[in-house]
C-alpha positions in Angstrom: 148.1 -101.4 -21.5 149.8 -103.0 -18.5 148.6 -103.9 -15.1 150.9 -105.3 -12.4 153.5 -106.4 -15.0 151.2 -108.5 -17.1 150.1 -107.9 -20.6 146.3 -107.4 -21.1 144.7 -107.8 -24.4 141.1 -107.3 -25.2 139.5 -109.6 -27.7 135.9 -109.3 -28.6 135.0 -108.0 -25.0 137.3 -110.9 -23.4 140.1 -109.9 -21.5 143.2 -112.2 -21.8 145.9 -111.5 -19.4 149.3 -112.9 -19.6 150.3 -113.8 -23.3 150.1 -117.1 -25.1 153.0 -118.7 -26.8 152.6 -120.9 -29.8 155.5 -123.4 -29.1 155.4 -125.1 -32.5 154.7 -123.5 -36.0 156.1 -123.8 -39.4 156.3 -120.1 -40.5 158.8 -120.9 -43.3 156.2 -123.1 -45.0 154.8 -122.1 -48.3 151.3 -121.3 -46.8 152.7 -118.2 -45.0 155.1 -117.0 -47.7 153.0 -114.2 -49.0 151.1 -113.0 -46.0 153.4 -113.5 -42.8 153.2 -110.0 -41.4 149.3 -110.4 -41.5 149.5 -113.8 -39.8 151.9 -112.3 -37.2 149.5 -109.4 -36.6 146.5 -111.7 -36.2 148.3 -113.7 -33.7 149.1 -110.5 -31.7 145.3 -109.7 -31.7 144.6 -113.0 -30.1 147.2 -112.5 -27.4 150.0 -114.8 -29.1 152.9 -112.6 -28.5 155.7 -115.1 -28.9 156.0 -117.9 -31.5 158.6 -120.6 -31.9 159.1 -121.6 -35.5 160.5 -125.1 -36.1 163.3 -126.4 -38.3 162.8 -129.7 -40.2 166.1 -130.0 -42.1 169.1 -127.9 -42.7 167.5 -125.4 -45.3 164.4 -125.1 -43.1 166.5 -124.5 -40.0 168.4 -121.8 -41.7 165.2 -120.2 -42.9 163.5 -120.2 -39.4 166.8 -118.6 -38.0 166.3 -115.8 -40.6 162.7 -115.4 -39.7 163.6 -115.1 -36.0 166.1 -112.5 -36.8 163.5 -110.4 -38.9 160.7 -110.5 -36.5 161.2 -109.9 -32.7 158.4 -112.1 -31.5 159.7 -115.1 -33.4 162.2 -117.7 -32.2 163.7 -120.6 -33.8 164.6 -124.3 -33.4 167.0 -126.3 -35.7 166.2 -129.9 -36.3 166.3 -132.9 -38.9 162.9 -134.4 -38.9 162.8 -138.2 -39.2 161.5 -138.0 -42.7 164.7 -136.5 -43.5 166.9 -138.5 -41.4 168.9 -139.9 -44.2 170.5 -136.4 -44.6 172.5 -136.6 -41.4 176.0 -137.3 -42.5 179.1 -135.9 -41.0 179.2 -132.7 -43.2 175.4 -132.1 -42.4 176.3 -132.8 -38.5 178.9 -130.0 -38.7 176.5 -127.6 -40.3 173.8 -128.4 -37.9 176.1 -127.8 -34.9 176.9 -124.3 -36.2 173.1 -123.5 -36.8 172.2 -124.8 -33.3 174.6 -122.3 -31.9 173.0 -119.4 -33.6 171.4 -116.5 -31.7 167.6 -116.9 -31.2 167.8 -120.7 -31.4 166.0 -122.0 -28.4 166.1 -125.8 -29.1 167.0 -128.9 -31.2 164.0 -130.2 -33.2 162.1 -131.2 -34.4 163.6 -134.7 -34.3 162.5 -138.1 -33.4 160.9 -141.0 -34.7 158.1 -141.7 -37.1 157.0 -145.2 -37.5 153.7 -144.2 -38.8 154.7 -143.1 -42.2 158.2 -144.9 -42.3 159.6 -142.7 -44.9 163.1 -143.6 -43.8 164.5 -147.0 -42.5 163.9 -147.1 -38.7 167.7 -147.8 -38.0 168.5 -144.5 -39.9 165.7 -142.6 -37.9 167.3 -143.9 -34.7 170.7 -142.9 -35.6 169.8 -139.4 -36.8 167.9 -138.8 -33.5 171.0 -140.0 -31.4 173.4 -137.5 -33.4 170.9 -134.7 -32.4 170.6 -135.7 -28.8 174.4 -135.6 -28.6 174.5 -132.1 -29.9 171.7 -131.0 -27.6 173.6 -132.4 -24.5 176.8 -130.8 -25.7 175.0 -127.3 -26.0 172.6 -127.9 -23.0 169.6 -127.2 -25.5 166.1 -128.6 -24.9 164.9 -130.9 -27.7 161.4 -130.9 -29.4 160.4 -134.5 -30.3 158.3 -135.9 -33.1 157.2 -139.4 -32.1 154.5 -141.4 -34.0 153.9 -145.0 -33.1 157.5 -145.3 -31.8 157.3 -144.6 -28.2 159.2 -147.9 -27.0 162.1 -147.1 -29.1 162.0 -143.5 -28.2 162.1 -144.2 -24.5 165.0 -146.5 -24.9 167.1 -144.1 -26.9 166.2 -141.1 -24.9 166.6 -142.2 -21.3 170.3 -142.1 -21.0 170.5 -138.6 -22.4 167.4 -137.2 -20.6 169.0 -135.8 -17.6 171.8 -134.1 -19.6 169.5 -132.1 -21.9 168.3 -128.7 -21.3 164.8 -130.2 -21.3 162.3 -131.9 -23.6 159.1 -131.3 -25.3 156.8 -134.1 -26.9 155.5 -131.9 -29.7 151.8 -132.7 -30.6 151.5 -135.3 -27.8 149.5 -138.2 -29.1 150.1 -141.0 -26.5 147.8 -142.1 -23.8 148.1 -141.4 -20.0 150.5 -144.4 -19.5 153.0 -143.0 -22.1 152.5 -139.5 -20.7 153.5 -140.7 -17.3 156.7 -142.1 -18.8 157.6 -138.7 -20.4 156.7 -136.7 -17.4 159.0 -139.1 -15.2 161.9 -138.0 -17.6 161.1 -134.2 -16.9 159.5 -133.7 -20.3 156.7 -131.4 -21.3 153.7 -132.4 -23.2 152.7 -130.0 -26.0 149.0 -129.9 -26.9 147.8 -129.0 -30.3 144.6 -128.2 -32.0 143.4 -131.8 -32.3 142.4 -131.7 -28.5 139.4 -129.6 -29.8 138.3 -132.5 -31.9 135.1 -134.4 -30.5 137.0 -137.9 -30.9 140.2 -136.7 -29.2 139.1 -138.4 -25.8 142.5 -139.9 -25.2 144.5 -136.5 -25.6 141.6 -134.8 -23.6 142.3 -137.3 -20.7 145.9 -136.5 -20.7 145.2 -132.7 -20.5 142.9 -133.3 -17.7 145.4 -135.4 -15.7 148.7 -134.0 -16.5 150.5 -131.6 -14.1 149.6 -128.0 -15.1 153.2 -127.0 -15.0 154.0 -129.4 -17.7 151.7 -128.5 -20.4 152.3 -126.4 -23.5 150.0 -125.3 -26.3 150.9 -125.3 -30.0 149.5 -125.0 -33.4 151.9 -126.9 -35.6 150.8 -124.5 -38.3 149.8 -124.8 -41.1 148.5 -128.3 -40.0 146.0 -129.6 -37.3 143.7 -126.6 -37.4 141.4 -126.6 -34.3 137.6 -126.4 -34.2 135.8 -123.9 -35.3 138.4 -123.5 -38.3 139.0 -127.1 -39.5 139.5 -127.3 -43.2 141.5 -123.9 -43.1 145.2 -123.4 -43.1 146.2 -123.3 -39.4 148.1 -120.2 -37.9 149.4 -119.1 -34.6 146.4 -117.0 -33.7 144.4 -120.3 -33.5 146.4 -121.4 -30.6 144.0 -119.3 -28.6 141.2 -121.9 -29.3 143.4 -124.7 -28.2 144.2 -122.9 -25.0 140.4 -122.4 -24.6 139.8 -125.8 -24.9 142.4 -126.8 -22.4 140.8 -124.4 -19.9 137.3 -126.2 -20.5 138.8 -129.6 -20.0 140.7 -128.6 -16.7 137.8 -126.4 -15.4 139.9 -123.3 -15.1 139.9 -119.9 -16.9 141.6 -119.2 -20.0 143.7 -116.6 -18.4 145.0 -119.3 -16.1 146.0 -121.5 -18.9 147.7 -118.5 -20.8 149.7 -117.7 -17.7 150.7 -121.2 -16.8 151.6 -122.3 -20.3 153.6 -119.3 -21.0 155.5 -119.8 -17.6 156.0 -123.4 -18.9 157.3 -122.4 -22.2 159.7 -119.7 -20.8 160.9 -122.4 -18.3 161.7 -125.3 -20.9 162.9 -122.9 -23.8 164.8 -120.6 -21.5 163.2 -117.6 -23.1 164.0 -115.3 -20.2 167.8 -115.7 -21.2 167.5 -116.7 -24.9 169.9 -114.1 -25.9 172.8 -115.7 -24.1 175.3 -117.0 -26.5 175.7 -120.8 -26.7 179.0 -122.4 -26.1 180.0 -125.7 -27.3 181.6 -128.2 -24.8 183.5 -130.1 -27.2 187.2 -129.5 -27.6 
């Protein structure tokens, strides 16, 4: 039922007004291949009415676009993850640019730098990130960033592009408050995953408490980073409810306030209200 234009969903005697958006999931991964309709239904039952599923290479990006066309509550991003940075040659760049212009594609990503695992040489990671930033600027799309132990290089690379992008999201934000401030100063959003529910996540919880409310998003990174009380199980979009609940606890507000604000934030950065508008390429 509806009240004053807002969606109201009753969950085990709790009323959640204003839907949640899982801003980062991997619905094309094998963990969901046999049961995706049920996964999406469980998400709806928890008030998660929109899900952004994330591309990590060319094949994955095509798969998430296909899912976004198949399921009306699903949207897609296209990206080449730093682990696959070696794939970004001229042919791949051309295909990538075409995928980025597809209907229901909201953003570039996930892209970035991963100096924790270092699966690709760092110079190749940086080059791949630069190429995707160029496409994002051309198409005025926001970018979803994966950054692990590479914040200094990340800020050096992204700073010249920041004000030409359609926005930016630091997915699964893992930095401290000082790093958060640098990201916020560039106009970026901080996306909070299920790890915020872990007892030892004091640094992440501190960021959630201090950050401007209008710059926070919630995500699952499903099938990874399952929140308490489901640690040890495959993560799925319905569990973003528990991340939002923890954010509410940390900030001393209601779950409904978190749902309302993070949904508004996601709509702003991903331009969800005008997501059907065709993308135009500025290059001649």
